[in-house]
MARZA-676445 format. One line per field, with one value per residue: x negated, y negated, z of N, C-alpha, C, O, CB in turn; residue in three letters. Coordinates in steps of 0.2 Angstrom, whole numbers. Atoms other than C-alpha are relative to their C-alpha. Glycine has a CB too. Layout:
REM MARZA-676445
neast	[X|...]
nnorth	[Y|...]
nup	[Z|...]
caeast	[X|...]
canorth	[Y|...]
caup	[Z|...]
ceast	[X|...]
cnorth	[Y|...]
cup	[Z|...]
oeast	[X|...]
onorth	[Y|...]
oup	[Z|...]
cbeast	[X|...]
cbnorth	[Y|...]
cbup	[Z|...]
bake	[ALA|...]
//
This chain:
REM MARZA-676445
neast	[-2|1|-6|-3|-2|-6|3|-3|-3|0|1|-6|-1|-8|-3|-2|-5|-7|-3|-6|-3|5|5|5|4|3|3|-3|5|-4|0|0|7|4|-4|4|-4|1|-5|-6|-1|-3|2|5|0|5|1|7|1|-1|-2|-7|0|-5|-6|-5|-4|4|-1|-1|-4|-7|-3|0|-1|4|-2|4|7|2|4|5|3|7|2|7|0|-7|-5|-7|-6|-5|-6|-3|-7|0|1|7|3|7|5|6|5|6|2|-6|-3|-7|-2|-7|-3|-7|-4|-7|-2|1|1|6|3|6|2|5|-2|-1|6|5|-2|1|7|3|7|2|-6|3|-5|-1|-6|0|-6|1|-5|-3|-2|-7|-3|0|-2|-7|0|-1|6|3|5|5|4|7|4|8|3|-3|2|5|7|5|6|5|7|6|-3|-2|-6|-5|-5|-7|-4|-7|-4|5|5|8|4|-4|-5|-6|-3|-5|-6|-3|-1|-4|4|7|3|6|1|5|4|7|4|7|5|5|3|-4|-1|-6|-1|-7|-1|-7|0|1|-6|-3|2|4|3|2|1|4|-3|5|7|2|2|3|-3|4|7|1|-4|-2|-6|0|-6|-7|0|-2|3|-4|4|-3|-2|6|3|-4|3|2|4|0|5|-2|5|-1|-7|-5|-6|-2|-7|1|-7|1|-6|-2|-5|-7|-1|-7|-1|-1|-4|1|-3|1|2|-2|5|-4|3|-4|-3|-7|1|0|-7|-4|4|-3|-7|0|2|-5|-6|2|1|7|-1|0|6|-1|5]
nnorth	[-4|4|4|-3|5|-1|-1|3|-4|4|8|1|7|2|-2|6|4|1|6|0|6|4|4|-5|-4|-5|-7|-5|-6|-6|-7|-1|1|-6|-4|-2|-1|5|-1|3|5|-2|4|6|4|5|5|2|7|3|7|2|7|4|-1|3|-5|-6|-7|-5|-6|2|-4|-8|-3|-5|-5|-6|1|6|3|4|4|3|5|2|7|1|0|-3|1|-5|0|-7|0|0|7|2|4|3|0|-4|4|-4|-4|-2|-7|-1|-7|0|-7|0|-5|-2|4|8|4|4|4|3|4|4|6|6|4|-3|0|6|2|-6|-2|-7|-4|-6|-3|-7|-3|-7|-3|-5|-5|-1|-6|-1|2|8|3|3|4|7|4|5|4|2|6|0|5|-2|3|-4|-7|-3|0|-3|3|-5|2|4|5|-2|2|-1|-5|2|-7|1|-5|-5|2|-1|0|2|5|-3|4|4|-2|-6|-5|-5|-6|3|3|5|4|5|4|0|6|-1|5|-3|-5|-2|-7|-2|-8|-2|-7|-2|-7|-3|-2|6|2|6|4|7|4|6|5|5|-2|-7|-3|-7|-5|-5|1|-4|2|7|1|7|4|-3|-7|-3|-6|-5|-4|-7|-1|-2|5|5|7|4|6|5|6|5|3|7|2|-5|-1|-7|-2|-7|-3|-7|-2|-7|-2|-1|-7|-2|1|7|1|7|2|7|3|-5|-5|-4|-7|-5|3|2|6|5|2|4|7|4|1|5|7|2|3|6|-1|3|7|5|4|4|0]
nup	[6|7|3|6|4|4|7|5|5|6|0|5|3|0|6|4|-4|3|-4|-4|1|4|-4|-3|5|-5|2|-5|-2|-1|3|7|2|-1|-4|-6|-6|-5|-5|0|5|6|6|-1|5|-1|4|0|0|6|-1|2|1|-3|3|-4|-3|-3|3|-6|2|-2|-5|1|-6|-3|-6|-2|-1|-2|4|-4|4|-3|4|-1|3|2|-5|3|-4|0|-4|1|-2|-7|-2|-1|6|-3|5|-2|2|-1|-6|-4|1|0|-1|0|-1|3|-3|2|6|0|6|-1|6|-2|5|-2|-4|4|1|4|7|4|0|3|-3|0|-3|-1|-5|0|-3|-2|-2|-5|-1|-7|-1|1|-6|0|7|0|-6|3|2|-5|3|-4|3|-3|2|0|-6|-6|1|-4|4|-3|2|1|-3|4|4|6|3|-5|2|-2|-1|2|-4|-3|-6|1|-6|-6|3|3|5|-1|2|-3|5|-2|0|-1|5|-1|6|-2|4|-3|3|-2|3|4|-4|-6|-1|-4|-1|-1|-1|1|0|6|4|3|7|-1|6|-1|6|0|3|2|-1|1|-6|0|-5|-3|2|6|6|1|2|3|0|3|0|-6|-2|-3|-3|-2|-7|-4|-3|-3|0|6|-1|5|0|5|4|1|-3|2|-3|1|-3|-2|-2|-2|-4|-1|4|-3|3|1|7|3|5|2|6|-1|-6|-5|-1|-5|0|5|6|-2|-4|5|3|-6|0|5|-1|-5|3|4|-4|-4|-6|-1|-2|5|0|6|5]
caeast	[-72|-77|-67|-55|-53|-36|-39|-34|-21|-21|-26|-11|-11|5|17|24|34|53|64|77|89|79|69|59|46|42|31|41|28|41|53|52|34|26|35|27|35|36|51|57|53|64|58|44|46|30|31|13|7|14|18|36|38|49|67|83|94|86|82|87|99|118|130|127|131|121|125|115|98|88|80|64|57|39|34|17|19|35|51|68|85|98|116|126|144|141|138|119|109|91|75|60|45|27|22|40|50|68|74|92|101|115|121|140|140|136|136|120|112|95|87|72|74|79|64|52|62|61|43|38|21|14|27|22|34|36|53|55|70|70|81|93|96|114|119|116|121|139|134|137|126|113|99|82|74|55|46|27|23|33|25|16|-3|-18|-35|-48|-66|-81|-70|-64|-47|-30|-17|1|12|28|35|27|12|-6|-16|-8|3|21|29|41|55|67|67|79|65|46|38|21|21|7|0|-19|-28|-46|-60|-75|-84|-71|-67|-51|-48|-30|-24|-8|-1|-4|14|18|19|7|1|-6|-6|-20|-11|-26|-45|-53|-57|-67|-58|-68|-84|-81|-67|-65|-48|-44|-30|-12|-18|-9|-17|-7|-13|-11|-7|-25|-33|-27|-40|-42|-57|-55|-69|-66|-77|-70|-55|-41|-23|-17|1|0|16|17|32|39|49|68|69|87|95|97|111|107|117|112|112|119|108|118|116|130|138|155|148|143|160|167|154|160|178|175|166|179|193|184|179|161|168|167|152|154|143]
canorth	[84|79|66|73|61|60|66|56|64|51|33|26|11|1|8|-3|-17|-20|-35|-34|-47|-62|-66|-50|-42|-26|-10|5|16|28|37|33|28|43|58|58|63|48|53|43|30|32|18|5|-9|-20|-37|-40|-58|-68|-87|-93|-109|-123|-121|-130|-115|-101|-84|-69|-54|-57|-48|-29|-16|-4|11|24|16|1|-12|-20|-35|-41|-58|-63|-78|-87|-88|-78|-84|-71|-69|-53|-49|-47|-66|-65|-77|-85|-87|-75|-86|-80|-67|-65|-48|-45|-28|-25|-9|-7|9|11|-3|-21|-33|-43|-56|-62|-76|-88|-101|-118|-128|-115|-113|-131|-132|-114|-106|-89|-75|-59|-47|-29|-20|-4|7|17|32|34|51|58|54|35|33|27|16|-3|-14|-24|-36|-40|-57|-56|-72|-71|-81|-68|-52|-41|-43|-33|-42|-30|-29|-39|-52|-41|-47|-43|-29|-35|-21|-23|-6|8|6|2|6|-5|-16|-11|-16|-29|-20|-7|9|24|37|36|24|15|0|-13|-28|-26|-43|-40|-53|-50|-34|-31|-14|-5|13|20|36|45|62|75|79|60|55|41|28|11|-3|-16|-32|-44|-40|-23|-10|6|21|33|26|35|28|10|4|-12|-25|-18|0|12|26|42|53|72|80|85|75|61|46|33|21|5|-7|-23|-28|-45|-54|-41|-38|-20|-14|3|14|31|40|56|65|66|82|81|83|67|62|45|35|17|7|22|34|48|67|75|71|69|55|46|47|40|26|21|22|12|-2|-2|-5|-19|-10|-17|-34|-50|-60|-75|-74]
caup	[161|143|134|121|108|99|81|66|55|41|37|27|15|14|2|-12|-4|-7|-1|13|9|2|17|22|10|19|17|24|32|37|34|16|13|21|28|45|62|73|84|94|81|66|54|53|41|40|33|29|30|15|12|10|1|9|6|12|14|25|17|27|28|30|42|43|56|67|78|87|89|94|83|89|80|83|76|72|60|55|65|63|70|74|79|83|87|105|106|107|97|98|89|88|87|85|98|104|104|100|107|102|108|95|103|101|87|83|69|66|54|54|44|43|57|50|54|48|32|28|31|24|28|33|38|46|56|61|63|72|73|89|91|106|113|110|128|125|107|112|127|126|116|125|121|128|123|127|125|121|137|148|140|153|149|154|153|146|153|147|140|126|124|131|129|129|136|127|134|144|156|153|168|182|170|167|151|149|140|147|136|136|133|137|125|124|113|114|105|107|104|103|101|89|96|109|115|122|128|126|133|128|131|118|113|110|92|90|77|75|62|60|59|58|56|56|69|72|80|91|84|67|56|50|48|38|39|35|36|48|57|61|74|77|93|98|111|122|121|108|108|98|94|84|70|70|79|78|82|83|86|95|96|105|112|118|105|108|97|93|76|65|54|45|33|30|46|56|65|74|77|66|49|57|69|53|46|63|62|45|49|65|55|42|55|64|79|78|82|71|65|53|37]
ceast	[-2|6|2|3|6|-2|5|3|-1|-1|4|0|7|3|3|6|7|3|6|3|-5|-5|-5|-3|-4|-3|3|-5|3|7|-1|-7|-4|5|-4|5|-2|5|-3|1|2|-3|-5|0|-6|0|-7|0|1|2|7|-1|6|7|6|4|-4|1|1|5|7|3|0|1|-6|3|-5|-7|-1|-4|-5|-4|-6|-2|-7|-1|7|5|7|5|4|6|3|7|2|-1|-7|-3|-7|-5|-6|-6|-7|-2|6|2|7|2|8|2|7|5|7|2|0|-1|-6|-2|-6|-3|-6|3|-1|-6|-6|2|-1|-7|-4|-7|0|6|-3|4|-1|7|0|7|-2|6|2|2|8|4|1|2|6|0|1|-6|-3|-6|-5|-4|-7|-4|-7|-3|2|-2|-5|-7|-5|-7|-6|-7|-4|3|2|6|6|5|7|5|7|5|-5|-4|-7|-3|5|6|6|3|6|7|2|1|4|-4|-7|-3|-6|0|-4|-2|-7|-3|-7|-5|-6|-4|3|1|7|0|7|0|8|1|0|6|3|-2|-3|-3|-2|-1|-5|3|-4|-7|-1|-2|-3|3|-5|-7|-1|4|2|7|1|7|6|-1|3|-4|5|-4|3|1|-6|-3|4|-3|-2|-4|1|-5|2|-6|0|6|5|6|2|6|-1|7|-1|6|1|6|7|2|7|2|2|4|0|4|-1|-2|3|-4|3|-3|4|3|7|0|-1|6|4|-3|3|7|1|-2|5|6|-2|-2|-7|0|0|-6|1|-6|-4]
cnorth	[-5|-3|4|-5|2|0|-4|5|-3|-7|-2|-7|-2|2|-6|-4|0|-6|3|-6|-4|-3|5|4|5|6|5|5|6|-2|1|0|6|4|3|0|-5|-1|-2|-6|2|-3|-5|-3|-5|-6|-3|-8|-3|-8|-1|-7|-3|1|-2|5|6|6|4|6|-2|5|7|3|5|4|5|-1|-7|-3|-4|-4|-4|-5|-2|-7|-1|0|2|-2|6|-1|7|-1|1|-7|-2|-4|-3|0|4|-4|5|3|2|7|-1|7|0|7|-1|5|1|-5|-7|-2|-5|-3|-3|-4|-5|-6|-7|-4|3|1|-6|-2|6|1|8|3|7|3|8|2|7|2|6|4|0|8|1|-3|-8|-3|-4|-5|-7|-3|-4|-3|-2|-5|0|-5|2|-2|5|8|2|1|3|-3|6|-2|-3|-5|2|-2|2|6|-3|6|-2|5|5|-3|1|-1|-3|-5|4|-4|-4|2|7|5|6|7|-3|-2|-4|-4|-7|-4|0|-6|0|-6|4|5|2|7|1|8|1|8|2|7|3|1|-7|-1|-7|-3|-7|-4|-6|-6|-6|4|7|3|7|4|6|0|3|-3|-7|-1|-8|-3|3|7|3|7|5|5|7|1|3|-6|-5|-7|-3|-6|-4|-5|-4|-2|-7|-1|5|0|7|2|8|3|8|2|7|2|2|7|2|-1|-7|0|-8|-2|-8|-3|4|6|4|7|5|-4|-3|-7|-6|-2|-4|-7|-4|-2|-6|-7|-2|-3|-5|2|-2|-8|-4|-4|-4|0|-7]
cup	[-6|-3|-6|-4|-4|-7|-5|-5|-7|1|-6|-2|0|-6|-4|4|-4|5|4|0|-5|4|3|-6|4|-4|5|1|1|2|-7|-3|1|5|6|6|5|5|7|-5|-7|-7|2|-7|2|-5|0|-1|-8|1|-3|-2|4|-4|5|3|2|-4|6|-2|4|5|-2|7|2|5|1|1|2|-6|4|-5|3|-5|1|-4|-3|6|-3|5|-1|3|0|3|7|3|2|-6|3|-6|2|-3|0|6|4|-3|0|0|1|0|-3|3|-3|-6|1|-7|1|-6|3|-6|2|4|-4|-1|-4|-8|-4|-1|-4|4|1|4|1|6|-1|2|1|1|5|2|7|0|0|6|0|-6|0|6|-3|-2|5|-4|5|-4|4|-3|1|7|6|-1|5|-3|5|-3|-1|3|-5|-5|-7|-4|5|-4|3|0|-1|4|2|6|-3|6|5|-3|-3|-5|1|-2|3|-6|3|1|1|-7|2|-6|2|-6|3|-4|2|-3|-4|5|6|0|4|0|1|2|-1|0|-7|-4|-2|-7|0|-7|2|-6|2|-3|-2|1|-2|6|-2|5|2|-3|-7|-6|0|-3|-1|1|-4|-1|7|1|3|3|1|7|4|3|3|0|-6|2|-6|1|-6|-4|-1|5|-3|4|-2|3|1|2|1|4|0|-5|3|-2|0|-8|-2|-6|-2|-6|1|7|6|1|6|0|-5|-5|2|4|-5|-3|5|0|-6|1|6|-3|-4|3|5|7|3|2|-7|0|-7|-4|1]
oeast	[-1|11|-2|8|7|-5|11|0|-2|1|3|0|11|0|2|10|8|1|10|0|-8|-9|-10|1|-9|-1|2|-5|1|8|-3|-8|-7|8|-6|10|-7|6|-8|6|-1|-4|-4|-3|-5|-1|-8|5|-3|3|8|-3|11|7|5|6|-7|7|0|5|7|-1|2|-1|-10|8|-8|-10|3|-8|-3|-7|-5|-4|-9|-5|11|3|9|4|4|6|1|9|7|-1|-8|-1|-8|-3|-8|-6|-6|-3|5|0|10|0|10|0|12|10|7|7|2|-3|-6|0|-7|-2|-7|8|-5|-8|-9|-3|-3|-9|-9|-8|4|9|-5|5|-3|9|-1|11|-5|11|-2|4|11|9|5|3|7|6|0|-11|0|-8|-4|-7|-7|-7|-9|-7|-1|0|-10|-7|-6|-8|-7|-9|-3|0|1|7|4|5|8|6|11|10|-11|-2|-9|-3|10|9|5|3|9|12|-2|3|4|-2|-9|-4|-5|-1|-2|-3|-8|-4|-9|-3|-6|-7|0|1|8|-1|10|-4|12|-3|2|6|8|-7|0|-5|0|-3|-4|4|-3|-8|3|-5|-3|4|-8|-10|-7|1|4|8|-1|12|5|4|3|-6|8|-8|9|-1|-5|-5|10|0|-4|-2|0|-6|3|-11|-5|9|6|6|2|7|-2|11|-4|8|-1|11|7|5|9|-2|5|3|1|3|3|-7|3|-7|3|-8|1|5|9|4|0|8|8|1|5|9|5|1|7|10|3|-2|-9|-5|1|-8|1|-12|-9]
onorth	[-11|-1|6|-8|8|-5|-4|9|1|-10|0|-12|3|1|-12|0|1|-7|7|-11|-1|-7|2|8|4|8|4|10|12|-7|6|4|9|2|8|-3|-4|-5|1|-9|7|0|-8|-1|-9|-4|-7|-10|-1|-10|1|-11|0|1|-2|4|9|8|3|8|-4|10|9|0|6|1|8|4|-11|0|-8|-1|-6|-4|-2|-11|3|2|0|-1|9|-5|11|-6|0|-8|-7|-3|-3|1|3|-4|10|-1|6|10|-3|11|-1|11|-3|3|3|-3|-10|1|-8|-1|-5|-2|-5|-9|-7|-6|0|0|-6|-6|4|-2|11|1|10|0|11|-2|11|-2|10|1|-1|11|-5|-6|-10|-9|-9|-6|-8|-2|-7|-1|-5|-3|-2|-4|5|2|5|12|-1|4|2|-3|9|-8|-3|-6|-1|-1|3|6|-3|9|-4|3|6|-7|6|-7|0|-7|8|-10|-3|0|11|3|8|12|-9|1|-8|-2|-10|-2|-3|-5|-1|-9|10|2|4|11|-2|11|-2|12|-2|11|1|1|-6|1|-12|1|-9|-1|-9|-7|-9|8|10|0|9|2|9|5|4|-4|-10|2|-12|1|5|10|0|10|3|8|7|-4|6|-11|-6|-12|1|-10|-2|-8|-2|-4|-10|3|5|-1|9|1|12|-1|11|-2|11|-2|5|11|7|-4|-11|4|-12|2|-11|0|2|9|3|8|10|-10|-9|-11|-11|-8|-9|-12|-10|-8|-10|-12|-8|-7|-6|-3|-1|-11|-2|-6|-1|0|-8]
oup	[-6|-2|-10|-2|-7|-10|-4|-8|-12|6|-12|2|0|-12|-1|7|-10|10|1|3|-9|2|7|-9|6|-9|11|-4|-1|4|-10|-7|-4|9|6|6|8|9|9|-6|-9|-12|8|-12|7|-11|4|-4|-12|7|-9|2|6|-10|11|9|-2|-5|12|-8|9|7|-8|12|-2|9|-4|3|4|-9|9|-10|9|-11|7|-1|-5|12|-9|11|-6|8|-5|6|9|10|4|-11|9|-12|8|-9|3|11|9|-8|5|-4|6|-4|0|4|-9|-10|6|-11|6|-12|9|-12|8|2|-8|-7|-8|-12|-9|-5|-8|9|-2|9|-4|11|-6|7|-4|4|3|3|11|-4|1|5|4|-6|-3|8|-9|0|9|-10|10|-10|10|-9|5|10|11|3|6|-8|11|-9|4|3|-11|-11|-12|-10|11|-10|9|-5|3|6|-1|9|-6|9|7|1|-7|-5|6|1|5|-12|9|4|0|-11|7|-12|7|-12|8|-10|8|-9|-4|10|11|-6|9|-5|6|0|2|-3|-12|-10|-6|-9|3|-11|7|-11|7|-9|-7|6|-6|11|-7|11|-3|-4|-9|-11|5|-8|3|3|-10|-3|12|-4|8|0|1|11|10|0|2|1|-11|6|-12|6|-12|-1|-3|8|-9|10|-8|9|-4|6|-3|8|-4|-5|8|1|2|-11|2|-10|3|-11|5|9|12|-3|12|-3|-7|-4|0|4|-4|-4|3|0|-5|-1|5|-1|-4|0|9|11|8|3|-12|6|-12|-2|-3]
cbeast	[8|-3|-3|5|-5|6|0|-4|7|6|-7|7|-4|0|7|3|-2|4|3|-2|1|4|4|3|-5|6|-7|7|-5|-3|6|4|-3|-6|2|-6|0|-2|3|3|-7|7|7|-7|6|-7|6|-4|-6|6|-6|5|2|-2|2|4|6|1|-7|3|-3|5|7|-7|6|-7|7|1|-4|-4|4|-5|5|-5|5|-5|-5|2|1|-1|3|-4|5|-4|4|-4|4|-4|4|-3|-2|1|-1|-6|-3|6|-3|4|-4|3|0|-1|1|5|6|-6|6|-6|5|-6|6|-4|-5|6|-3|-1|8|4|-3|-2|0|-6|6|-7|7|-5|6|-4|5|-3|-1|6|-2|2|-2|-7|1|5|-7|3|2|-2|3|-5|4|-3|2|-3|3|7|-2|2|-2|-1|-3|-1|-3|-4|-4|0|1|5|-1|3|-2|2|5|-4|1|-2|-6|-4|-3|5|1|-1|-1|7|-7|6|1|-4|5|-7|8|-6|3|-4|4|-3|-4|-4|-7|7|-6|7|-5|4|-2|3|7|-3|5|-3|7|-6|5|-6|7|-7|5|1|-2|-5|6|-7|7|4|-5|2|7|-6|6|-1|-1|0|-7|8|-6|5|-2|-4|6|-5|-5|0|-7|6|-7|7|-7|4|0|1|2|-3|5|-6|6|-5|5|-7|6|2|-2|5|-4|5|6|-7|7|-7|7|6|2|7|-7|7|1|5|1|4|-6|-5|4|-1|-7|-1|4|-4|-7|2|3|6|0|-5|-5|7|-6|2|2]
cbnorth	[1|5|-7|6|-3|-5|7|-6|2|1|-2|2|0|-8|4|3|-7|6|-5|3|-4|-5|-2|4|-4|3|0|2|-2|5|4|-6|-6|-2|7|-5|7|-7|7|-2|-4|0|-3|3|-4|4|-6|3|-3|3|-4|2|-1|-7|8|-5|2|1|2|-3|6|0|-2|2|5|-4|3|5|2|0|-5|5|-5|5|-6|5|0|4|-7|7|-6|7|-5|5|5|5|-1|6|-6|5|-8|7|-6|-4|-5|-5|6|-4|3|-4|2|2|-2|-1|2|-2|-3|5|-5|5|-4|-3|-1|-4|-3|8|2|-6|0|-2|-3|1|-1|1|-2|4|-3|2|3|-4|7|-4|3|7|3|-2|5|5|0|-4|-4|3|-6|6|-6|8|-7|-4|-7|0|1|6|-7|8|-6|1|7|6|-6|8|3|-6|7|-6|3|0|3|3|5|-5|-4|-4|-4|1|5|-7|2|-1|3|1|4|6|-4|4|-3|3|-7|7|-6|6|-4|-5|-3|-4|4|-3|3|-1|2|-3|2|7|3|-6|0|2|0|-1|-3|1|-3|-6|-1|1|2|0|3|7|3|7|4|-4|2|0|-7|-3|3|2|-1|3|-2|6|5|3|-3|2|1|-2|2|-3|3|-6|4|-3|-7|7|-5|5|-1|1|-1|1|-3|2|6|-5|5|-5|5|-4|2|-2|2|-4|-7|2|-3|0|3|3|4|5|1|2|7|4|1|4|6|1|2|5|7|-4|8|1|-3|-4|3|-7|1]
cbup	[0|-5|-2|2|-5|1|-2|-4|1|-4|-1|3|-7|0|2|-7|1|0|-5|7|7|-4|6|5|-5|4|0|-3|6|6|2|-4|3|4|-5|2|2|-3|0|6|-1|0|-3|2|-2|0|2|-5|3|-4|-4|4|-8|1|-1|-4|-5|7|-3|5|4|-6|1|-3|-1|3|-2|-5|-7|7|-5|4|-3|1|2|-4|-6|-6|3|0|-2|2|-3|5|-4|4|7|1|-3|5|-1|-3|5|-3|5|-1|4|-6|7|-6|7|-8|8|5|-2|5|-3|2|-3|2|-3|-6|6|3|7|3|0|4|7|-7|7|4|-4|2|-1|4|-4|6|-6|7|-3|1|7|-1|6|2|-5|-1|4|6|-7|6|-4|2|-1|0|3|-5|2|0|-7|4|-2|0|4|-8|3|-4|-1|0|-7|1|2|-6|7|-8|-5|-5|6|-6|0|5|-5|6|-6|-4|-8|3|-3|-4|-6|3|-4|1|-2|4|-1|-1|2|-3|6|-3|1|0|3|-3|5|-6|7|-7|3|1|5|4|-5|4|-6|5|-2|-3|6|4|7|-6|5|0|-3|-2|5|1|0|-4|6|-7|-2|-7|-1|-1|5|-5|7|-4|1|-5|-4|7|5|-4|1|0|-1|3|-7|-7|0|-1|-2|2|-5|6|-5|4|-3|8|-5|-3|5|4|-2|-1|1|0|-1|-2|1|-2|3|-2|7|5|-5|4|5|-5|-1|6|0|-7|3|6|-4|-5|3|0|2|-6|4|0|0|2|-7]
bake	[UNK|UNK|UNK|UNK|UNK|UNK|UNK|UNK|UNK|UNK|UNK|UNK|UNK|UNK|UNK|UNK|UNK|UNK|UNK|UNK|UNK|UNK|UNK|UNK|UNK|UNK|UNK|UNK|UNK|UNK|UNK|UNK|UNK|UNK|UNK|UNK|UNK|UNK|UNK|UNK|UNK|UNK|UNK|UNK|UNK|UNK|UNK|UNK|UNK|UNK|UNK|UNK|UNK|UNK|UNK|UNK|UNK|UNK|UNK|UNK|UNK|UNK|UNK|UNK|UNK|UNK|UNK|UNK|UNK|UNK|UNK|UNK|UNK|UNK|UNK|UNK|UNK|UNK|UNK|UNK|UNK|UNK|UNK|UNK|UNK|UNK|UNK|UNK|UNK|UNK|UNK|UNK|UNK|UNK|UNK|UNK|UNK|UNK|UNK|UNK|UNK|UNK|UNK|UNK|UNK|UNK|UNK|UNK|UNK|UNK|UNK|UNK|UNK|UNK|UNK|UNK|UNK|UNK|UNK|UNK|UNK|UNK|UNK|UNK|UNK|UNK|UNK|UNK|UNK|UNK|UNK|UNK|UNK|UNK|UNK|UNK|UNK|UNK|UNK|UNK|UNK|UNK|UNK|UNK|UNK|UNK|UNK|UNK|UNK|UNK|UNK|UNK|UNK|UNK|UNK|UNK|UNK|UNK|UNK|UNK|UNK|UNK|UNK|UNK|UNK|UNK|UNK|UNK|UNK|UNK|UNK|UNK|UNK|UNK|UNK|UNK|UNK|UNK|UNK|UNK|UNK|UNK|UNK|UNK|UNK|UNK|UNK|UNK|UNK|UNK|UNK|UNK|UNK|UNK|UNK|UNK|UNK|UNK|UNK|UNK|UNK|UNK|UNK|UNK|UNK|UNK|UNK|UNK|UNK|UNK|UNK|UNK|UNK|UNK|UNK|UNK|UNK|UNK|UNK|UNK|UNK|UNK|UNK|UNK|UNK|UNK|UNK|UNK|UNK|UNK|UNK|UNK|UNK|UNK|UNK|UNK|UNK|UNK|UNK|UNK|UNK|UNK|UNK|UNK|UNK|UNK|UNK|UNK|UNK|UNK|UNK|UNK|UNK|UNK|UNK|UNK|UNK|UNK|UNK|UNK|UNK|UNK|UNK|UNK|UNK|UNK|UNK|UNK|UNK|UNK|UNK|UNK|UNK|UNK|UNK|UNK|UNK|UNK|UNK|UNK|UNK|UNK|UNK|UNK|UNK|UNK|UNK|UNK|UNK|UNK|UNK]
//
């Protein structure tokens, strides 16, 4: 049967940046920057590569709550330390993934890791908010720490590079992260003139960001560093060719197709569930975390 290439809906430049706390300078591609449907992914903040000066007291974001979804932090440069009210803590180093299921509610803080802060240097991160279906929104919080060395990896043919399968499946390789709904999330690391072929179901919502370098998609469209490609639902195959060494973050997932009620760090289905979340937070039901 003939190949049916997935069609590009739009090539998106980074929206104007804003600060999250004093440690993250992010471009919000969605839902604020562009009104695109990426269900089950609700939010994508992209901290494009910048240089932070050395600083004794680490920059970051203070204690804040989450309920009803998961946060996925992907580190490319720099290092982030984190703590939460469930007792989890650690450092996200370059190549690592932090997959936090806030679910019924958690308090969280994240900031530049102390040694990185004192030294300064390049900093580049992605944070995704992944929605949870209604039946899982009030389950117990949990945490997946995925170190770079332990990410499931597929070696591409002709020494083209590797695909790090964070979640989902790429050919014979099963992703490292557990997910509540079908999600494909990869870091594609290509050498110069490398090639990769992706396949994803037509009904999945699909996009990719060029983290480093530049690529050509389906032999037609050149995509530069920091640009996002949003695909429509026509076709299943995406061919990627690298014009130089490149890193591409690929995300694709089956839509949950449930109503969304969102307020700040709460992502629920109904307005009354937001009211309950606020009440629970104000009455201490998310636990305690020192600033």
